[in-house]
C-alpha positions as CSV (number, residue, x, y, z in Angstrom):
1,X,85.4,106.5,124.6
2,X,83.1,103.2,124.4
3,X,80.0,102.3,122.9
4,X,77.9,101.4,125.8
5,X,75.3,103.5,127.8
6,X,77.9,105.0,130.0
7,X,75.6,107.0,132.2
8,X,74.0,103.8,133.3
9,X,77.2,101.9,133.7
10,X,79.0,104.1,135.8
11,X,75.9,105.0,138.1
12,X,75.8,108.5,137.2
13,X,72.2,110.1,136.8
14,X,70.5,107.5,138.7
15,X,67.3,108.1,137.1
16,X,66.1,105.0,134.9
17,X,65.7,106.1,131.1
18,X,64.4,103.8,128.2
19,X,67.5,102.1,126.8
20,X,68.6,103.1,123.0
21,X,69.5,99.3,122.5
22,X,67.7,98.9,119.5
23,X,68.9,102.0,118.0
24,X,72.5,101.2,118.6
25,X,72.3,97.6,117.5
26,X,70.7,98.6,114.4
27,X,72.9,101.2,113.5
28,X,76.2,99.7,114.3
29,X,75.2,96.1,112.7
30,X,74.5,98.5,109.3
31,X,77.2,100.8,109.7
32,X,80.3,98.5,110.4
33,X,79.0,96.1,107.5
34,X,79.2,98.8,105.1
35,X,82.4,100.1,106.2
36,X,83.8,96.4,106.4
37,X,83.0,96.1,102.3
38,X,84.1,99.5,101.3
39,X,87.3,99.4,103.7
40,X,88.4,96.1,102.7
41,X,87.9,96.4,98.8
42,X,89.6,99.6,99.0
43,X,92.3,99.2,101.0
44,X,93.1,95.7,99.7
45,X,93.0,97.2,96.4
46,X,95.4,99.6,97.4
47,X,97.7,97.2,99.7
48,X,98.2,94.8,96.4
49,X,99.2,97.8,94.2
50,X,101.7,99.2,96.7
51,X,103.2,95.8,97.4
52,X,103.2,94.6,93.8
53,X,105.1,97.6,92.8
54,X,107.4,98.0,95.7
55,X,110.5,99.0,93.6
56,X,109.0,102.5,93.0
57,X,108.7,103.3,96.6
58,X,109.3,106.5,98.0
59,X,109.0,108.0,101.6
60,X,105.3,109.0,100.6
61,X,104.6,105.7,99.3
62,X,106.1,104.2,102.8
63,X,103.6,106.1,104.5
64,X,100.6,105.1,102.3
65,X,101.6,101.1,102.5
66,X,101.9,101.6,106.5
67,X,98.2,103.4,106.3
68,X,97.0,100.7,104.5
69,X,98.0,98.1,106.5
70,X,96.6,99.7,109.9
71,X,93.1,100.2,108.1
72,X,93.2,96.3,107.0
73,X,94.0,95.4,110.3
74,X,90.9,97.2,111.8
75,X,88.7,96.6,109.2
76,X,89.3,92.5,109.6
77,X,87.6,93.1,113.3
78,X,84.3,94.9,112.7
79,X,82.4,91.7,111.6
80,X,83.1,90.9,115.1
81,X,81.1,93.8,116.2
82,X,78.7,93.4,113.7
83,X,78.0,89.7,115.0
84,X,77.8,91.1,118.4
85,X,75.2,93.8,117.6
86,X,73.3,91.6,115.4
87,X,72.9,89.1,118.3
88,X,71.5,92.1,120.5
89,X,74.6,93.1,122.6
90,X,75.6,89.3,123.7
91,X,79.2,88.5,122.9
92,X,80.2,84.9,122.3
93,X,83.3,84.9,120.8
94,X,85.6,85.1,124.0
95,X,87.5,87.4,126.1
96,X,90.5,87.8,124.1
97,X,88.7,88.6,120.9
98,X,86.9,91.2,122.8
99,X,89.8,92.9,123.9
100,X,91.6,92.8,120.4
101,X,88.4,94.0,118.7
102,X,88.1,97.4,120.8
103,X,91.9,97.8,120.7
104,X,92.1,97.6,116.8
105,X,89.7,100.3,116.5
106,X,91.8,102.8,118.6
107,X,95.0,102.0,117.1
108,X,93.6,102.4,113.5
109,X,92.1,105.8,114.7
110,X,95.4,107.3,115.8
111,X,97.8,105.7,113.4
112,X,95.7,107.0,110.7
113,X,96.0,110.5,112.4
114,X,99.5,110.5,112.7
115,X,100.3,109.1,109.2
116,X,98.1,111.4,107.8
117,X,100.2,114.1,109.7
118,X,103.4,112.4,108.5
119,X,101.9,112.7,104.8
120,X,101.4,116.3,105.4
121,X,104.9,117.3,106.8
122,X,106.6,115.3,103.8
123,X,104.4,117.2,101.1
124,X,105.3,120.5,103.1
125,X,108.9,119.9,102.8
126,X,108.6,119.0,99.1
127,X,107.0,122.1,98.3
128,X,108.6,124.8,100.8
129,X,111.8,123.5,101.2
130,X,112.6,121.4,98.4
131,X,116.3,121.3,98.5
132,X,116.2,120.2,102.1
133,X,113.6,117.6,101.3
134,X,116.0,115.9,98.9
135,X,118.7,115.8,102.1
136,X,116.4,115.1,104.7
137,X,113.6,113.0,103.6
138,X,114.6,109.2,102.6
139,X,112.7,106.1,102.6
140,X,114.9,105.1,105.8
141,X,113.7,107.7,107.8
142,X,110.2,107.2,106.7
143,X,110.4,103.6,107.7
144,X,111.8,104.8,111.0
145,X,108.9,107.1,111.4
146,X,106.3,104.4,110.9
147,X,107.8,102.0,113.4
148,X,107.9,105.0,115.9
149,X,104.5,105.9,115.4
150,X,103.1,102.0,115.5
151,X,104.9,101.5,119.0
152,X,103.8,104.7,120.2
153,X,100.1,104.5,119.4
154,X,100.2,100.7,120.2
155,X,101.5,101.4,123.8
156,X,99.2,104.4,124.3
157,X,96.2,102.4,123.6
158,X,97.0,99.4,125.8
159,X,94.3,100.8,128.2
160,X,91.7,99.5,125.7
161,X,93.1,95.7,126.4
162,X,92.5,96.2,130.0
163,X,88.7,95.9,129.7
164,X,87.3,92.6,128.1
165,X,84.1,90.7,128.0
166,X,81.9,90.5,131.4
167,X,78.5,88.8,132.3
168,X,75.8,91.1,132.8
169,X,73.2,89.5,135.3
170,X,70.3,92.0,134.6
171,X,70.1,90.8,130.9
172,X,71.8,87.4,131.2
173,X,74.1,88.5,128.4
174,X,78.1,88.7,128.0
175,X,78.7,92.4,127.1
176,X,81.7,93.6,125.0
177,X,82.6,96.9,124.3
178,X,81.2,98.5,127.6
179,X,83.2,100.2,130.3
180,X,84.3,98.2,133.1
181,X,82.0,98.8,136.2
182,X,84.6,99.5,138.7
183,X,86.1,102.4,136.5
184,X,85.5,105.8,137.8
185,X,84.2,108.9,135.7
186,X,87.4,110.6,136.8
187,X,89.9,107.9,135.4
188,X,87.5,108.2,132.0
189,X,88.0,111.8,131.6
190,X,91.7,111.8,132.4
191,X,92.3,109.1,129.8
192,X,90.0,111.3,127.4
193,X,91.7,114.4,127.7
194,X,95.2,112.7,127.4
195,X,94.0,110.9,124.0
196,X,92.4,114.1,123.0
197,X,95.4,116.1,123.2
198,X,98.3,113.5,122.0
199,X,96.1,111.8,119.8
200,X,94.2,114.4,117.9
201,X,95.1,118.1,118.9
202,X,98.8,117.9,118.5
203,X,98.7,116.0,114.9
204,X,95.7,118.5,113.9
205,X,97.9,121.5,114.8
206,X,101.0,119.9,112.9
207,X,99.0,119.5,109.7
208,X,97.2,122.9,109.8
209,X,100.7,124.5,110.1
210,X,102.0,122.5,107.0
211,X,98.8,123.1,105.1
212,X,99.2,127.2,106.0
213,X,103.0,126.9,104.8
214,X,101.9,125.0,101.5
215,X,99.1,127.3,100.7
216,X,101.5,130.5,101.1
217,X,104.2,129.2,99.0
218,X,101.8,128.0,96.4
219,X,100.2,131.7,96.4
220,X,103.9,133.5,96.0
221,X,104.6,131.6,92.8
222,X,103.8,133.8,90.1
223,X,105.3,131.9,87.0
224,X,105.6,128.4,88.0
225,X,106.9,125.3,86.0
226,X,104.9,122.8,84.9
227,X,106.2,120.2,87.3
228,X,105.9,123.0,90.1
229,X,102.1,123.1,89.4
230,X,101.7,119.6,89.0
231,X,103.3,119.2,92.7
232,X,100.9,122.1,93.5
233,X,98.0,120.2,92.2
234,X,99.1,117.4,94.6
235,X,99.3,119.2,97.5
236,X,95.9,120.9,97.1
237,X,94.1,117.3,96.6
238,X,96.2,116.1,99.9
239,X,94.9,119.1,101.9
240,X,91.0,118.6,100.8
241,X,91.1,115.0,101.4
242,X,92.5,114.9,105.0
243,X,90.6,118.0,105.9
244,X,87.5,116.4,104.9
245,X,88.8,113.1,106.9
246,X,89.3,115.3,109.9
247,X,86.2,117.2,109.5
248,X,84.0,114.0,109.0
249,X,85.5,111.3,110.8
250,X,87.8,112.5,113.5
251,X,86.7,116.0,114.8
252,X,82.9,115.1,115.7
253,X,84.0,112.3,117.6
254,X,86.6,113.6,119.5
255,X,84.2,116.6,120.3
256,X,81.6,114.7,121.0
257,X,83.2,112.2,123.2
258,X,84.6,115.2,125.6
259,X,81.2,116.7,125.9
260,X,79.4,113.6,126.4
261,X,82.0,112.5,129.5
262,X,81.5,116.2,130.8
263,X,77.8,115.7,130.4
264,X,77.8,112.4,132.7
265,X,79.3,114.4,135.7
266,X,75.8,116.5,135.7
267,X,72.8,115.6,138.0
268,X,70.5,117.9,136.4
269,X,69.9,116.3,133.1
270,X,66.4,114.9,131.5
271,X,66.3,111.6,130.0
272,X,65.4,113.5,126.6
273,X,69.1,114.9,126.9
274,X,70.7,111.8,128.1
275,X,69.3,109.4,125.3
276,X,70.2,112.1,122.5
277,X,73.7,112.2,123.9
278,X,74.1,108.5,123.8
279,X,72.4,108.6,120.2
280,X,75.3,110.8,119.4
281,X,78.0,108.5,120.7
282,X,76.8,105.8,118.2
283,X,76.8,108.2,115.1
284,X,80.0,110.1,115.7
285,X,81.8,106.6,116.5
286,X,80.6,105.2,113.3
287,X,82.0,108.3,111.4
288,X,85.4,107.9,113.2
289,X,85.3,104.1,112.1
290,X,84.4,105.6,108.4
291,X,88.0,106.9,108.5
292,X,89.1,103.3,106.6
293,X,86.9,104.0,103.7
294,X,88.7,107.9,103.2
295,X,92.2,106.4,102.9
296,X,91.7,104.8,99.7
297,X,90.8,108.2,98.2
298,X,94.1,109.8,99.8
299,X,96.1,106.7,97.9
300,X,94.4,107.4,94.8
301,X,93.9,111.5,94.4
302,X,97.1,112.4,96.5
303,X,99.5,112.1,93.4
304,X,100.4,110.6,89.8
305,X,102.5,108.1,91.9
306,X,99.8,105.7,92.6
307,X,98.2,105.7,89.5
308,X,101.3,105.2,87.8
309,X,101.7,102.0,89.8
310,X,98.2,101.0,88.8
311,X,99.4,101.3,85.2
312,X,102.5,99.5,85.8
313,X,100.8,96.6,87.5
314,X,98.2,96.3,84.7
315,X,100.9,96.2,82.2
316,X,103.0,94.0,83.8
317,X,100.1,91.3,84.6
318,X,99.2,92.0,80.9
319,X,102.4,91.3,79.7
320,X,102.6,88.0,81.8
321,X,99.8,86.5,79.9
322,X,101.1,87.2,76.2
323,X,105.0,87.1,77.0
324,X,105.1,84.1,74.5
325,X,103.8,86.2,71.5
326,X,106.9,87.6,69.5
327,X,107.1,91.5,69.7
328,X,107.3,93.7,66.4
329,X,109.7,96.4,66.4
330,X,106.6,98.7,66.9
331,X,105.8,97.1,69.9
332,X,109.6,97.0,71.2
333,X,109.6,100.9,70.7
334,X,106.1,101.3,72.5
335,X,107.4,99.3,75.5
336,X,110.6,101.2,75.6
337,X,108.6,104.6,75.8
338,X,106.2,103.3,78.8
339,X,109.6,102.2,80.5
340,X,111.1,105.6,80.3
341,X,107.6,107.4,81.1
342,X,107.4,105.0,84.2
343,X,110.9,105.6,85.5
344,X,110.1,109.3,85.2
345,X,107.5,109.4,87.1
346,X,109.0,107.0,89.6
347,X,111.7,109.9,90.2
348,X,109.2,112.5,90.9
349,X,107.2,110.6,93.5
350,X,110.8,110.4,95.2
351,X,110.7,114.0,95.5
352,X,107.2,114.8,96.4
């Protein structure tokens, strides 16, 4: 669950092995720097578009807005990790920021999973039960779901606030993102299985059931109307992006974390096996943090709604710079056609 050398910290497998500090410091500092740049640019741009065009809101876009906020909050803490690993594992930013940095990463990780599950359920209802969707899915209920997700994830991730900075007399450095020395392996295993079931397996099963229902409904349509075909293409794009995020970011991390903690309970492992396992911790955690870079793809390709918001924002920005210029009759007709098109796309976004 943490980024340090768990085996040495917990006192399991007492045989000393060569540390992977150089590998860990180089990979984490490079990966977190790249994720910070792409995450800030992508999610920052999405957040500006979603906020500036809030009048075109829909339940699906409420989830996108909350997902972008979670990503921004997480990405803003990654530079602190970069500083830590550039300093070769010496924390200099105080105990409070150490706790917040660790906490923010896992809050973002599990909020992303649950917001993706909520988006999948919303798309499922829109395609499989369109009449029920119009009556059941509203912006107000979407906001309540988001509040519930934030409260549940923030409370369930609170154990990560319990571990802060600590001084290591062996290296004469202040450590962060390391498990506490007093923590037992059984406690870590219990926390791992709890987060595995509630934070990954349960929402992933919900997503798979929703996608199975969506695909079955789309395949049963023989002569679908144009609007239905467009809705189906949006659903397919959502399925592809969410499944990629799970297969690349979420699943490797949770599978590897479970295997690693079970591996620590063994006493018959060699140094080569332990070093390989510790390096896999580094790689899969970087992949998990990279989920912030997948979400902008979800915003852009999940439907025409976000792209129409970009067009609206670009048009309003351009219009504000030339508002003093008189409009010809042809320009007035063009503006009216654009407004009508925007309203139509906004109504469609409310349904899907």
